[in-house]
C-alpha positions as a printed Julia matrix, in Angstrom:
114×3 Matrix{Float64}:
   5.01    3.58  -13.33
   4.26    2.63  -16.94
   1.75    0.16  -18.34
   2.58   -1.03  -21.84
   0.57   -3.09  -24.32
   1.48   -4.86  -27.54
   1.34   -2.7   -30.69
  -2.26   -2.01  -31.68
  -5.15    0.42  -31.38
  -6.05    1.06  -27.74
  -7.94    3.68  -25.85
  -6.64    4.13  -22.33
  -8.0     6.6   -19.81
  -6.87    7.42  -16.31
  -9.82    8.09  -14.03
  -8.37    8.38  -10.5
  -5.09    8.31   -8.61
  -3.56    4.91   -7.92
  -4.34    3.98   -4.32
  -3.08    1.31   -1.97
  -0.34    0.24   -4.39
  -2.76   -1.96   -6.3
  -3.31   -2.18  -10.05
  -5.97   -4.39  -11.63
  -8.06   -4.63  -14.75
 -10.08   -7.07  -16.87
 -10.43   -7.32  -20.65
 -12.87   -8.87  -23.11
 -10.14  -10.79  -24.94
  -6.75  -12.19  -23.84
  -3.77   -9.84  -24.19
  -0.1    -9.83  -23.4
   0.33   -7.41  -20.5
   3.55   -5.72  -19.38
   3.81   -3.6   -16.24
   7.08   -1.79  -15.52
   7.66   -0.7   -11.92
  10.3     1.91  -11.06
  13.18    0.97   -8.79
  11.45    2.17   -5.61
   8.71   -0.49   -5.94
   8.96   -4.28   -5.71
   6.76   -7.41   -5.9
   9.13  -10.16   -4.69
   7.97  -10.47   -1.05
   4.78  -12.6    -1.01
   3.73  -11.19    2.38
   3.47   -7.7     0.92
   2.82   -8.19   -2.78
   0.19  -10.03   -4.75
   0.25  -11.2    -8.33
  -2.52  -12.82  -10.31
  -1.94  -16.23  -11.85
   0.52  -16.45  -14.72
   2.7   -13.46  -13.83
   6.35  -13.58  -14.89
   8.51  -11.26  -12.76
  11.86   -9.98  -14.02
  14.18   -7.84  -11.9
  16.42   -5.73  -14.15
  20.03   -4.71  -13.39
  18.9    -1.1   -12.79
  16.55   -2.39  -10.0
  13.38   -1.79  -12.0
  10.85   -4.62  -12.14
   8.9    -5.93  -15.13
   5.82   -8.06  -14.67
   4.39   -9.83  -17.72
   1.25  -11.87  -18.34
   0.8   -13.85  -21.57
  -2.75  -14.24  -22.92
  -4.38  -12.8   -19.8
  -7.99  -11.62  -19.68
  -7.42   -9.97  -16.3
  -4.57   -9.06  -14.0
  -4.07   -8.01  -10.41
  -0.83   -6.51   -9.16
  -0.14   -5.34   -5.61
   3.31   -3.82   -5.09
   5.11   -2.2    -2.18
   7.86    0.29   -1.44
  10.89   -0.06    0.81
   9.1     1.66    3.72
   6.43   -1.05    3.87
   9.05   -3.77    3.76
  10.92   -2.16    6.66
   7.66   -1.93    8.65
   7.06   -5.64    8.05
  10.51   -6.52    9.39
  10.06   -4.17   12.36
   6.72   -5.77   13.21
   8.22   -9.26   12.81
  11.11   -8.44   15.15
   8.73   -6.88   17.69
   6.48   -9.96   17.53
   9.44  -12.3    18.11
  10.64  -10.25   21.1
   7.15  -10.29   22.66
   6.88  -14.05   22.09
  10.25  -14.63   23.79
   9.31  -12.41   26.76
   6.0   -14.24   27.19
   7.59  -17.71   26.85
  10.47  -17.11   29.29
   8.41  -17.65   32.51
   6.93  -20.85   31.07
  10.34  -22.2    30.02
  11.88  -21.32   33.39
   9.13  -23.24   35.28
   9.67  -26.25   33.01
  13.37  -26.36   34.01
  12.59  -26.07   37.71
  10.26  -29.11   37.57
  12.97  -31.3    36.03
């Protein structure tokens, strides 16, 4: 993953590994921020990703993602990989199956009463 800033004098330091697929920061003055995510990460599913206000998301033809903020004093970006998206769909399918199994006795008694 790469974080890019407009041309200027900046001091950037990396203090710890990136955890929980979340990137955030705050600045003293507004800046134009660009975050480039490699093709294995995405931000398009609102159930899994989170973007702070004003984010412009662009999906490139090579499946990389660019997220840009104009004149932002802070940003928050939560992204996910394909494994998390598959787990979400698996959980959703499992939840729907359980709901159907639990509703079947109720629906069958409703038909018998009519």
